[in-house]
N, C-alpha and C positions, 0 to 999 in steps of 0.2 A: 473118347477124348473130348474134353470140353472145347467149346468154341473159343477162339482167341483173336485178339487184335493187338498190334504192337505200335508204340509211339517211338519214333526216331526223331532226332533233331538235326537241324542244319549246322549245329555246332554244339560245343559243351555249354552247360549252364543256361540253356534256353527255357528251362522250367519243366522238363519232362517228368522229373520225380514228383513234383507237386501236382501236375496234371494227372499222372497215373494214380496218385493217392486220391485225388478228387473224384476221378471216374470210378475208382474202386468203391468209394463210399456211396456214390450215386447209384451204382449197380446194386450195392447191398440194400439201399433204401427202396429199390424197386423189387426186392425180394429174391434177388439172384444170389446163388452161392458163387462168390468171386474170389480169385486168388491173384496175387502179383507174381511176376517172374522177371528176373534180370539175368541173362546168361552170363555176362561178365561185367564186373564192376571194378573200378579202381578208386579206392578210398581208404584212408586210415581211420575213418569214423565207422567203427564196426559195432555190431550188436551180437548178443548171444542168443542162439536158438537152441532150445533143449533137444537132445537126441533121445528118442524113446528107448528105455531100457538101460540107459547109461547115467551115471551120476554127474558127469560133466556135460558140456555143451559144445556147439560148433559156432564158428564165426560166419556172419553174413553182413552185408552192407547195412548201415543204419537206415538207409532209405527203404530197403525192403522190410525192415522191422516196422517202420512207420506205415508202409502200405498194407502190411498184414493187419495192423491195428485198424486201419481204415476199412478193411474187409470184415473185421470182427473175427479174425482167425488167429490161431497161435502161429508165431513165426516159425518157419521151417528152414533147415539148412538147404533144402531143395529150391527155395525161392531165389537164391543167388548162388548157383553152384560153383562159380569161379570168382574169387575175390583177390584182387591184387593190392598189396599194401606197400606203397613205396618206402624204401629204406634209404635210397640214395638217388642222385640225379640220373643214374643209369640202370638201376636194378630194383626189384620188388620181391617181397615174399609172396608166394603163390599159395592161396588157400583153396582147396578143392572139396566141395561138399562138406564144408565146415572145418576141415582139418588142414594143418600145414602140409603142403605137398613138397615144398622146397623153395629155393630162391632162383631167380633168373634175371639175367640182364635183358634189356629190351630186345636186342637182336635174337638172343637165344629163345626168348619167349615166343617170338613169331614162329619159330620152328616147332615149338611145343604145342601150339594151338590146335593142330589137327587131332592130336591125342586127347586134348581136353574136350573136344566136341562130343565124344562118347559120354563123358560125365554130364555134359550139358543136356544131351538128349535123354539120358536116364532120369535126371532130375525133372526135366520137362514132362515126362510121362507121369512121374509121381505127383507133381503139383496139380496136374489136370484131373487126377482121380477124384471123383465125387463132386467136381465143380461144374457150374453152368458156363462160366466165363473165366478166362485168364487174360489179364491185361499185362502186356510185356513192355518193359522199358529197355530201349537201346542204350548204347554208350558212345559218347563222342558223336560222330556223324557218318552216315553212309557215303558221304562225298569224299571220304579219305580212301580213294580208290587204289592208292598205293598199298593199302593194307587188305584189300578185298580178297586176294587169292586164299588167304588163311583165316578170313574173318569168322569169328564165332559170336560177335556181339551185336551186329546189325543185320545186313542183308545176307551174310553167310548163314546166320541162324534162320532168318525169315524165309529164305528160299528152301532151306532144308526141311523146316517144320511146316512150310506152306501157311505162313501167318501173314495176313494183310497188314499193311503199314500205313499209319497216319504220320505225316511229316510235320514237325513243329518248328516254326520260325519265331525268333524273338525280335519284335519290332523296336523294343526299347534300346537295343544296341545299334540300330540303324542298318540300312542295306537289306531289309528283309525280302524285298522283291528280288533283288539280285541273288540272295542266298537260296531262295526256293527255286527260281528259274535256273540258277547255276547248277543246283543239285540235279535237276531234271536233265540238263544238258550233258553232264558228264557221267551219269549213271549208265551202265550197260543196259541194254533193252530188257533183259530178263529181270533185272532188279527194278527197273522203272515200272514194269507192269505190276509189281507188288504193291505199289502205292495207291491207296484208295482215295486219298485226299490229303488236305493239310489244315493246320490250325495256326492262326496268328496269335501269339501270346504276348502279355505284358503291355497292352495298349493303354495309353494315357490320353484322355480328352474325348472328343466327339468321334465315335466310331464311324459315322457316315462320311467323315472326311477321307476314309480309306476306300470308298467305293470304287474309285478309279484304279486304285492299287489292286483290288480283287480282280477287276476286269483285265488288268495287265498280266497278272499271274495266270489267269485262265487262258489268255491268248498265248502266252509262252509255253504253258505246260499241258493244258487241257484237263488239269486236275480240278476237282471240286473243292470248295471251301466248306469245312465243317463249322466255321465260325471264328469270331474274333473275341479273345478273352481280355477284358479290361484288367488293369492292375488291381490286385486284391490285397489290402493291408493285412488281412487275417492270415495270409500265407506266411508272414513273418513270425507267427507264433509256432510254426511247425519246425521240428529239428532240421537243421541244414546238414547236408552231407559234403557237398563240394567245397573245398577250401578256397575256391575263387571268391566266395561270398565274404571272406574275411576282409578283403580290401574295402568292402562297403561298411564294415563294422568298426572302422578305425576312428570315426568321429563320434564324440560324446554329445550328450543332450543336457548337461548342467543340472543333475539331480543331487539329492542330499548326500549320497554315498557313491564315490567313484571307485570302481573295481578295475584294476589294470591287468590285462592278460597278454603276456608276450607271445607274438606269433612265432613259435618255434618252426624251424625249417621242416621238421617232420611231425608237425602238430597232429594229434590224434584225439578223436572223441571230444572235440571242442563244443559239442552240443551239451556237455555237462554244465555249461554256463547259461543255457537257455532259461531255466527256471529263475535265475537271478535277473536276467534281462527282462523278464516279465513283471518284476516287482516295480511298482510305481515310483518308489523313491530311490531306485538303484540305477546307476549308469555304468554299463559294462563297456570298456574301451579295449579293443584289441590293438596292441601296439606293434606296428610293423618294424621290420629290421631297419636300423639306421636312426630310429627315433628313441629318445630316452623314456623310461618308465615315468609317468607323470608324478611330480612331487606332491600333488594334492590327492593322490589315491589313498584311501583308507585301508584298502585290501589289495594285495597282489595274489593272483591265482596262477600257479604254474601248471598248465594242463598236461594231459598225456602226450607221449611221444612214441613214435615207432623206432626211434634211434636215440636212446638216452645219452650215450656218450657223445655222439655226434652233435646232439642239441645242447649238451653242456658246453662244448667248444663254441658252438654258434652263440650261445648265451653270453659267453665272455667276449667274443669278437665284437658284439654289439654294445659292450659296456654295461649290460644289464646287471651283472654281478655287483658292480659299484653302486648302481641305482638301488638295487635291492638292499645292500648293506646300509645305505643312507635311509631308506624306508624303515628299516628295523630300528635304526638309531632314533628316528622320530617317533618310535612307538607303534609303527604300523604292523598290521596283521598279514600273515602269509599262509596260504594253503597250497599244498602240492598234491596232485591227483595222479596216481599210477607212476608214469615216468617222471612227472613233476615231483612226486614224493621221493623217488630215488635220487633226484638231483639235489634235494635239500640236505642230503647227508654229507659226511666227510669225504667219501670216496665211492666210486662205482668201478667194479672190476668185472672184466669179461675174459677170463682166462682161456676160454675155448674159441674166442674170436667170433662169437655168434652174431654180433652186430657189425663186425668189420675188423679192419686191421689194427685199430687203436684199442688196446686191451685194458687200459686203466685211465681214469680221469679223476682229478680232484673235484669233489662236490662243492656246493655253495656254503656248506658249513653251518647251516642254521639249525640242523638237528644232529644230535650225537648218534648217528647210525651209519652203517655202511651196507652196500648192496653187492652181491655177487650174482652175475648172470648164470643161469643154469639152463640146459637144453629143454627141460620139460616145461611146457606152457600151460598156465592155468587159464581155463576158459569155462566160466560157469555163471549162472544166475544165482544171486544170493539173497537171503533174508538176514538182516543185521539189526543191531541196536546201538545207538550212540551212547557211549559211556560218559561223554561230557554233559549231555542233556537228558539222558534216560528216555529217549523217544525211539520208536521203531524206524528202521531204514529198509529200503529195498533197492537193489541195483545189480551190478554184474562186475565180474573181473575178467580182464584179458591182459595177461602180463607174463613176462619172463622174470626170473630173479627172486632171490631170497634176501630179505632185509633184516638185519639184527643190530643191536646196540642199546646203550643205556636208556635212550629216550623211548625205546619200545616198551619199557616198563610203565610208560604212561600211554597206553594204546588209545586210539580215538574211537574204536568201535569193537563190538563182538560180531564177527561174521560167521554165521552157522555155528555159533558157540565158541569160536576161536578168536583170540585177540588179534586185532589188525591195526596197523598204523603206529604212529608215534606222535608225541607232543612235546613241545619245549616246556621248561619249568614254569615260565610265566603264562603259558596257555595261549600265547599269541601266534604260535607257529604250529601247524599240524599237517600231517600227511596221511594218506590212505590209499590203498590199492582199489578201493571200490568206486567205480563209476556210477553216476546217478545219485550221489549223496544229496545234492541240492534239490532233487525232485521230491524229497520228503518235505511236505509243507510244515510239519511240526519242527523238524530240524532247522529248516531255513528260517523260520520265524525266531527260534531261540538263538540261532547264530547271529542273525542280523540285529536282534535286540542287544546283544553284547557289543555291537558296533554302534549302538545308539540309534538304530533305525527300526521303525515298525515294519515288520515283514510278515510273510505267511498269509497275507490277505488274499492272495491268489491261489486258487485250487488249480495247480499247474496241470495235472492230468486231465481235469475237467475242461481246462482251457484248450488243450490239444484236441479233445473230442469236439468241443464247440467249433474250433477252427476247421476241423475236417467236415463237419456238417455245413458250415457256412461256405466252405470251398465247393462242396458238392452242389449246393443250391445255386451258387454263382455259375458253375459250369452248366447246370441245367437251364439257366436263364440265357446264357450267351452262346452255347454250343448246340448243335443238333445232335444231342446224345442218342436219340432214337436211331439216327442214321449211322452213328459211330458203332453202336452195339449191333446193328443189323449188318454192318460190313464185316463183323467178325465171322470167322469160319473155322 
């Protein structure tokens, strides 16, 4: 078995995903064969990992897809064996080793966890095969001791697999000394012994000003510091997984083209917008519930959703349907991706109640199509070609449902040789089931040119690689990476 080290956080969104990606790239640059692993993830931002010998693929968290890229490795369903995809405030779809296992309410899921540990440990063994080092990412916080008896994501996994832990605290949100010392205080002794040290993340300003803070943490905990990581702007170029970040994307920066993206209640795969955010002349604004879609937006993108009918109702509750109709009357453009594509039609039907108790909802009526939800889920990486601009595309599909209608006679793309999507007669509204469409530099350039913007000047995939390299160098400068890698066992 490969040596391993695990990063756990004092809370959610402390930067574990980015730190793991950076350490993966740093280890790779040192010549190590390194792999990422996250026992349990909760996110509607999913990626597709190919399954050897099968035509389709399996779902993993988008973060583990990014971390695999940082390792220079092909994404594997075993890098994230348990993925929870929230469908409502109280329940989630459960994906195990890439495939849908079922649905569970939060309380029921707690009872299910011990059974899932077998899958976690099976994947853990497979990920370590042939690797020198595995870097593990926890979920949430080990300080959630009410969940400890059945935990598979943090100390429950670390103690079972005997993996040392580095605790990550986020100084940007404040209270970092209390969060680290408090975690030490409430952890059971066996869990506390697993912690090899800690990292302070997202520091702004003069790091030496925190010298007394380090002494205080050592006094309270006895744990060693592996270093303080200053805020790194390049991290913003990396795909985000946690929807918590959307709150920070609601403010615009006054560029030539404004793109409005409604924050659906079950928004999924919103990193589809990252290539557009990277364009110098483009301003992407995520619109929170209760706020209108901006009247000066040239383009509205309706992103993916884990609950299409539920988010259609949510869309109307916020008055976004009226805003969107006004946007179209002004000649604005609209793109729907996956669930957003389904919403653009006349109606969405769910006769088997796959998504919930509401089995039919009126669509937004911008495309002459209708969608019927079906039990079989499409999960696959795809090669495609834009029919609008005759340029190659590459992406992935994760969706339920079959969409038909008159506007499907104007497909937006050929996916693996099959027509996909639909387009309005004036060409200003189109939908597609393909995630990642804007990652194609040639497509993005052609599409933005139609909106009067010079785009495609950014090689998006190269920018992600550059950001990973910069992140690794940043961590090598500010962390004792030698000590972190030596702490692995």
